[in-house]
Each structure stands twice: as structure tokens, then as C-alpha cells.
Phi, psi and omega in degrees: 000140175297135176232159180253123181279136176223122189049250183247357187253176180229169177296312180289329179302320185269331181292324177297302181298329182296315177295325179289329176293316183296326180277355183055045182259097179305313180300311179291328176292318177298312179302307185285337175287319177296312178303315180297322178294313178302329179275001177102006182291142178283148177300320180302313175293325176296314180296330181271357187304319177299333183244037184304327182293332185262005182245160174267011193275351189237142180286168175302321179298315181292321177301315177299319176294318180294320177299317182289322180302311179298316183296315181291317182298320181265024185305325183292340177274325187199142179290160181289126182291147179300324179297326177292319179292318181295317177298317176295323176295332177280324184278335186232147174284168187300323178289320175297319181294320177298312180295321178298314180299316176299321179298317178295319180294318182297314181295320175299323176290323178295315177306310179300318175299314184292320180293316185291318184267346184067013175229154351295158184290135181305133178091358182273349182291132177233123181301151175292148177278344178270150178279118183235131173257126178262126178254157173297142181293156168295160179300161176299315180295328176293319178296320187280322185253343186085352177266145180295144172285184178295148178246137182283136176079011180234152181265080176261145177261153179282124178302329183290336181270354183285000000 
């Protein structure tokens, strides 16, 4: 997924651990914190992630991604407010927003699997010695059918209705 660098962090570097913090998923918090440090994220920004609204350490784009991450992660409590979607639609183009949304959904799914099964064990993650850039996955429908899935913020028509 395209990301915007700010100081040493990226939009995706902070969204993953934020969702894991909300979900109380120790394994994924550990993993993403280690990966973020390895990618140059500052300790200050990682420590302030729980209080991102009260700090000056995050860009408007990062704040938009964090707000969307929190809203989607806490969906069972309250539906995603239109202003959060509108702000994210302003900060990200439709393809970026779609990839960000899939990334948020993906990390929430991994959190739930790890919490439910108790594996992998928290603290067991060892970062790769190779430099690896992880991109957001294509949509499930795209993987299964080869056709792109729905895009957030774009006016796509359903081919079945044409």
C-alpha cells in the first residue's frame, strides 16, 4: 500500500499496532512494534500511539488513518461516523483508502485469531534479518475471482446489474 513518510513512520506502521492495542492482542502489538522500530519509527511515536489525538507527533493523514482504524476496530460499539469516512476520503485517494480499509480488516482478523487460539505466543516474534516491505493484500474477491473488489470512495457499478 502506498504510504506517506513522516519523520520516521508511515501510515501503515502505526495503524497495525493501534488496532492491536485496542484489541489487547499482545502478540501483534509486539510484532508490529518491533517491525516499526526496525523500519525507523521513533520510540516517542510508538509510546504515544494510545494518545495520538493529544500529541503533535502525527500528520493529518496519519491521524485520519488512525481515526479510521479505531472506528473500524470498534465497529461493534458504534457504526463508523460519516465524518471519519469523509476525512479519510480527503486524505487518501480511492485506491489508497480501499487498501487501508482492507489492511485494518486484515489486522483485526489476525488479532482475533491470535487471541482466540493463544498462538503465536506473545513475545515469540523475531523480526526477519532481511528488509521486507509488506503491502496490503488484494481483496478477497480479487484473490478468488481475479476481478477487483469494491473500492471505497469510487462510483463503481456492479457488472451483474449492467
